[in-house]
N, C-alpha and C positions, 0 to 999 in steps of 0.2 A: 584279928584277921591273920590268915596264913601267909607264909612267905610266897611272893610271887615267883612262879616257875620261870627259870631262865632257859631260853631256847639253846639247844645244842649248836655250837659254832665250831666249824673246822677251818683251820688255817692251812694254806698250802703256798709254798714258795718255789715250786718246781717248774719244769717245762709244761707247756700246754698238754702234752700227752700224759705227763705224770698226773696232772689234775684230773683228766678225764678217766684215767684208769683207777683213780681213788674212789670214784663215785659208788661203785659196788659195795665197798666196805662201809662207806659213810652212810649209805641208805640202810644197810642191814644193821649197823651199830645204832642208829637213831631208832629203828623199829624195835630193836631189842631193849631199848630204854623207854619204850612207850610213846615214841614221837613219830609222827608221819611226815614231818618235814624238819629241815635244819638250815642253818645259815652258813655261808662260805665267805671267807676272806682270802682274796688273792694278794699275795705279798710280793711285790716286785723288788728287784735290786739286790737279791741274794746272789753272791758270786759263785763261780764254779771254775775249776781248773780243767775241765774236760769239754769245754764249749767250742771245739774246733769246727769251723764252717757253719756255725749256728747264727741265725739272723739276730738273736739277742746279744751276740758278742760274748762278753765275759760274765754276763749274769744269766741266771736260769730263766728268768721271765722279766721282761721290762714292762713299762706302763702300756706301750702300744699292744703287746701281747695280751695283757690283762683285759684291755678294753675290746680287743678282737674276740676273746673268749667269753666275755661277760654276758652278751645277749643269749648265747646258747644255754649257759647255766640258768639264766633267769627264765628261760622258757620251760624248764623242767618243773613239773608240778610238785615234786618233793623238796625243791629248794626255795625256801621262803624269802631269802635275802642274799644278795651278793654285794660285797664291798671290796674296795681296793685300798689297801693301806700298807705302807712300808713297815708298820709295826703290827705284830700279831695282837688281836683283841684279847683282853684279859679273860682267862678262863678257857680260851679256845684250845681245842685238840689239834695238835700240830701233825698233820699227815706227812710233812716232809721228814719226820723222824725215821722213815724207812731208809733214808740215806745213811743212817748211822749203823745199819746192819750189813753184814758181809754178803751183799747181793750184787748182781751185775748192774750197777746203776746206769750204765749207758743204754740199757735195753728197758723200755717201758713194759710193765707187766701188771695186769690187774691182781695177780696173786700176791705180789710183794706186800701189800698192805695187811693181808691176813697173816702172812709170816711174821711181820714185824710188830703188828699192833694187837693182834688177837689170834694166835695160831690155833687155838682149840675151841674158843667160845662161841664163834658165829658160824652159821652155814655158809657155804661158798657157792654162790650162783654166778657162773661165768658165761652162761648160755643165754639168758634172757636180755634183750636189749635194755640198756640203761639210759639211752637217749631217745628222744623223739623230737621231730621237726616237721613243720608243714611242707608238703610236697612243692617243689619248684618245677613248673612245667618246662622250663628252658632246657632241662636236662632229660626230658622224657625219651627213653629208649637209647640214650647216649652212653658213651664210656667216659667216665670222669678219670682223668690221669693226674696224679700227684707225684712229684719226685723232687726231693730236697737234695742238697749237696752232700748230706751226711748219709752214712750207712747204706752205700751202694754195693752191689755185687758186680765185680768186673766181668763175670761170666754171663751176666744178663744184659741183653739188649732187646729192643722192641720192634726191630725192623720187620719182623715176621707178621706184624699187625698193620703194616702200612696201608693195605687196602681198606681198612676201617677208619682212616685218618679223618675223613669227612664227618664221621659220626662220633668223634671224640671231641672233648673239651678239656683243656688243662686248667687246673686250679692251683694257685700258689703264687709266689712272688714273680714279678716280671723277669728277673734274672734267671729264675729256675725254668721258666717257660722257654726263654731264649736258648738256654743251655740244652734243653730237651730237643728243640727243633734243630739245633746245630748238630747234635750227636745222633739223632734218630730220624725224624722227618717232621714236616710242618703240621701242627695241629692248631685249631682255633684256641685263642686264650679267653677265658672267662673271668673278668675282674669280680671280686667279691668284697663286701664291706666288713663282714664279720663271720664268725664260726657258725652262727645260725644260718646264714645264707649258704655256706658250704654244706651244711647238713641237709638243707632242703634240696639242693642239687643232687646229693648222694641218694636221697630217698627216691627221687624220680629216675635215677640212672639205671641202666641195664647192668653196669658193672663198674667198680672202682678198682683202679690198678695203681699201685705205688709202692714206694719204700717206706721204711720206718720213719715216721715224722709225726708231728702234732696233728696235721691234717689227716693222715691215715688213721690216727687214733679215733677221729670222729666216725669214720666208716666202721672201724672195729666195734665201737660202742653202740652203733646203730644196728649192727649185725646185717648190713646190706651185703649183696653178693660182692666179693672182693678177692683180689689177688695181691699177696704181699711179696715183694721182692726180698728174698732172704739175704742178709749180709753176713751169713756164717763165714763166708770167705771174703777177705778184704785184702787190698794191697797194703803191703808193709815194706816201705822203701822201694827197691826195684823188684822185689820178689813177691810171692804170694804167701799168705799166712791166715790163720784162723783169727776172725775178728770177733766182735761182741755178738752174742746171741740176740735174735729178734724177740719181740713180743710174739707170742704164739696165738694165732687166731682161734677163738673159741665160738662155736655156735653159728647158725646161719649157713649160707653156702660160701665157702672159702677155700682158698688154695695158697700154698707157698711156692713161689717160683724160685728154683735153683739153677735155672738155665733159661735161654731165650724161649718165650712163648710163640706159638704159631697160630695162623688164622684157623686151622683145623681145630686146635684146642679151644679156641674162643667159640667157634660154632657149636661145639659139643658141651660147653659149660652151661 
């Protein structure tokens, strides 16, 4: 009898956005090796020195983040199995290796995995949606807002969109919602159980607006209409300075915000 074929397994210990941006490479790598599906292990508990204002604190991904992300990964037809373990499975391909390369690790980017893991061997499709999710009618025609504490542009505010407040819903942590309402204007809060639920809301939405965070990575990989608040300029001490570059939106209907959006811009988008 021949040796039983082992399923390709990828391990990832990064942020939620890092995991989602790795899926393009993982699927193309599996296909190049004759596999239509693969397994993923999420590895919580790996520390980081750059986790300022991150909900996972001093680690890149904690157990709660893994369980939040897991249903979305399990819903993808090319992912055969998702496990959560603090130890990488034997023989797994460690996608977190991209952090050992001289890249801007504070900015998530789908291209990083090709640069680090296979710069020339694989095609690079950044346009086709890599995620799918069932449509959640609660967000039909609405604007989904996501805004984390990290990677904000102090030149951007959303007060020019206040007239659309009734058709917006905020998705994220309760403290993020409270901060948005305090700084901008009141919008309804939509609690979610996991990333699959977030994706379903985004699929139904008219538009997703937000800054660079794991939740925005869902919109980016769904390729739904989206506006990304660029953090190219960030506060440094009391002055202004250049901050980390954002992930660059690829494909679908997208825009980068470098200043306050207006209601006219929204009507025309």
